C-alpha angles and dihedrals in degrees: 000000000000091000089052090053094049089051092049087051091048093052091047089050091050093049093045094049088050092053092040089051089056094047094043097052095039092055089043094054092040093059092036084059092050087051088052089050091048097246093117130045120235090246092054094046094049090050089049093048092049092050091044103044104030094067090046092050091048090052092050092050094050090046090052090049095043119004092196098050119140093210093080092073091050096046088044093052096039096040095046091043089056089047091045093051090046091053096039091054098042104037128092096207113101096207094061090102091075093073091081090062090071091053090051088055090053095048098050095076089060092063093216104146096184091050090051092050094044092049090045092046089051089047095051092043092050092050092047088051090045090052094046091050089050093053089043095053094039097245088120128048137180086272084066094052096103091051090048092050091049092050095048095041093044093052092044091049091045091054091045095047092048092051091045087051092051094045089050092050089051093050091047089050091048091051090047089049090054089050089048089050090054090046088049091055090051090045090047087056089047092048092049089053090043090049088056092048093043088053092057089044089048090057094045088046092053087053091048091045090056092049087047090053090051089046091048089051089048092048091047090050091050092048091050091049091048091050088052092048092044088050092047092046089050093050092046091050091050090049093046089049090051091045088052091052091050091045090050088053089051090054089053090051091047091051092048088048088052091051090046091047088051091048092050090047092052092044090048091049090048088046089051092049091049088047092053088048091048092043089052090047091049092049089049088048090047090051089046090050093047087047090049089047092051093046088048088053093050090047092052090047090051088044088053090050089047089051089049090048089050092052089048088048087053089051089049089047089050088048091050089048090053091048089046090052092048090044088052090051089048088051094050089046089049092048089048089050092046091051088051092048093052116195092001093057094045096101089043089054090053091054089046089053092051089047090049089050092049091047087052094048090044089050091051091045088049091053089050092047089048090051090047090048089049091050091045090049092049089049091048089051092049090046089047090051093049088045091052093046086048089052091050088048089048091049091049092043086049091053090047093047091049090049089048090048090052091046089049087053093049090046089048092052090045089050093048088052090047091051092046090047090046089054091050090047092051089053091046089049090050090050089046090051092050092049090046090051086053094048090047092051088050093048090048088052091047089048092050093049092042088053092047091047088047093050092047092047090051090049090048089046090050092048088045088053091049092046086048090054089047092049090046090050093046091049089052091050092045090050092047090050090047091049091048092047089049088049087049089051089052 
């Protein structure tokens, strides 16, 4: 109640200062204008300004210090009364007395009857003194009597009416206070009933509060669990996704292995075909070498026979040489005998000459034949040597070809094994690809389930967080209601 009164005083002081500010500055500028026009002296203007502004400044300072102070109304009434008396006694304007009416309006809201009557009494006394001075110095005459009556009566009625207004306000306030007391009694009864009800509500609220605490703990535990589930589901989803990426890489590697296996199989097949071609060529070469070796053996045999025939030819040549020598001896003997015979042996001598000539030609032919036989023999020896070398080369080549044939057989066997292993590898890769596809499908299913679980967990977590907020809000509301109920019980 005291706080309410202070607030009302604060509001009255605020409104009063606004009105007082307008009044103060209007009067200040009005008299400053008269000074400028030359109607007022500087001394008079300074005195008026001090009496006008100083009370206003004092009121503002008091208001800044304490907005609910009661001293503002006293400074206002006393300070303005002094200014009013100064102006009333020094001014030549007959309507100056109306300034006080504005102050009466400002004092009424305070409800201070004594202050209203004191200010009114001072105002009426100042007007009476002002009229008396006017008649005394001759500034007023009987012709101004009506105006004087209006001035005194107006100020008196203003003071009386302001007091009556204040008194009426006090009575109205007193009546309102009585009504408020009656209402207070009714409210007290209602409050008593409310307290009884609030006590029961407070007990119920305490019970609800305990349950809300358990519910809050349960919701918190659920929230923590769902956070763990959500975190675990997220980690599982991430791991599954990483595994899926690795599996996809494995699929790519398997596909590459399939292609490589196919390429190896194709290369091995081509290699085997080439090996078969090479093997056939080796066999053909081996056959050719064997045939060449056989032909070389035949040539050697024939060359041996030719050598023997050459030796026989040499023996025949020797025999011819021997016959030629004997023929030459016979021709010589015939010539000797023909010479002995004379004319009778002349024909025989001619024959002997011819025989000698034939023997000589035969000897020369024999020499040539011997040379030819020696050249043929030398050529035969050279051919025989070349054939022997060819035979040795054919033997070495035959061995190399046989070794190469054996190597080709080994290569063919290895190639066949590689082809078989490549076929097995291709089947294994195909099985691995099928198994990997099954793994990828299962991982996709696991990933989908994990994502669904994660989504559900996030939804549940979101709902749990919302429920936790709701429970927290309800707990706060219940606590506030409980506190209010306890305050009501107090």
